[in-house]
C-alpha positions as CSV (number, residue, x, y, z in Angstrom):
1,M,45.2,-16.1,-124.6
2,D,42.4,-18.4,-123.5
3,W,40.6,-17.8,-126.8
4,L,43.2,-19.7,-128.8
5,K,41.7,-23.0,-127.7
6,Y,38.9,-22.4,-130.1
7,F,41.3,-22.8,-133.0
8,T,42.6,-26.3,-132.0
9,I,41.2,-29.5,-133.3
10,W,41.9,-31.3,-129.9
11,W,39.6,-28.9,-128.0
12,W,36.7,-29.5,-130.4
13,Q,37.2,-33.3,-130.3
14,Y,37.0,-33.1,-126.5
15,I,33.8,-31.0,-126.6
16,F,32.1,-33.4,-129.0
17,A,33.5,-36.6,-127.6
18,P,30.8,-39.3,-127.0
19,L,29.3,-40.0,-123.7
20,S,30.8,-42.6,-121.4
21,N,29.0,-45.8,-120.5
22,Y,28.4,-44.4,-117.0
23,Q,26.8,-41.2,-118.4
24,R,24.5,-43.3,-120.6
25,L,23.6,-45.7,-117.8
26,Y,22.5,-42.8,-115.5
27,E,20.9,-41.0,-118.4
28,I,22.9,-37.8,-118.0
29,S,21.8,-35.3,-120.8
30,P,24.3,-34.9,-123.6
31,I,23.5,-31.2,-123.6
32,K,24.4,-31.0,-119.9
33,V,27.7,-32.7,-120.7
34,F,28.4,-30.4,-123.6
35,V,27.7,-27.3,-121.6
36,C,29.8,-28.5,-118.7
37,R,32.7,-29.3,-121.0
38,W,32.4,-25.9,-122.7
39,K,32.5,-24.1,-119.3
40,G,35.5,-26.2,-118.2
41,H,33.7,-28.1,-115.4
42,P,33.2,-25.1,-113.1
43,N,32.1,-27.0,-110.0
44,G,35.2,-29.2,-109.9
45,E,35.6,-32.8,-109.1
46,I,34.1,-35.3,-106.6
47,Y,35.9,-36.1,-103.4
48,Y,34.8,-39.5,-102.0
49,N,36.2,-39.7,-98.5
50,I,35.2,-38.0,-95.3
51,G,38.2,-35.7,-95.1
52,G,37.7,-34.7,-98.8
53,D,41.4,-35.0,-99.7
54,E,41.2,-37.9,-102.2
55,P,39.7,-36.9,-105.5
56,D,37.6,-39.3,-107.6
57,H,38.5,-37.4,-110.8
58,H,34.9,-37.1,-112.0
59,C,33.0,-33.9,-112.5
60,K,30.4,-33.1,-109.9
61,D,27.8,-32.0,-112.6
62,C,28.3,-34.3,-115.6
63,E,30.3,-37.2,-114.3
64,D,32.9,-36.7,-116.9
65,D,36.3,-38.4,-116.2
66,L,38.8,-35.6,-115.5
67,G,41.7,-37.8,-114.5
């Protein structure tokens, strides 16, 4: 029933949400962010310590805040 999300206004608002200041600062393409959001951030989130057990809660590809 994953297809039901296409009929909710909240999903469409998330897909077309504006870029964050961080994304604009590092000139991440709005198309890249759109595609990554649409796919559900397939590569996961960034882990910022050596052991890799504390998430940064940002997407690896588009730097979207997932937290």
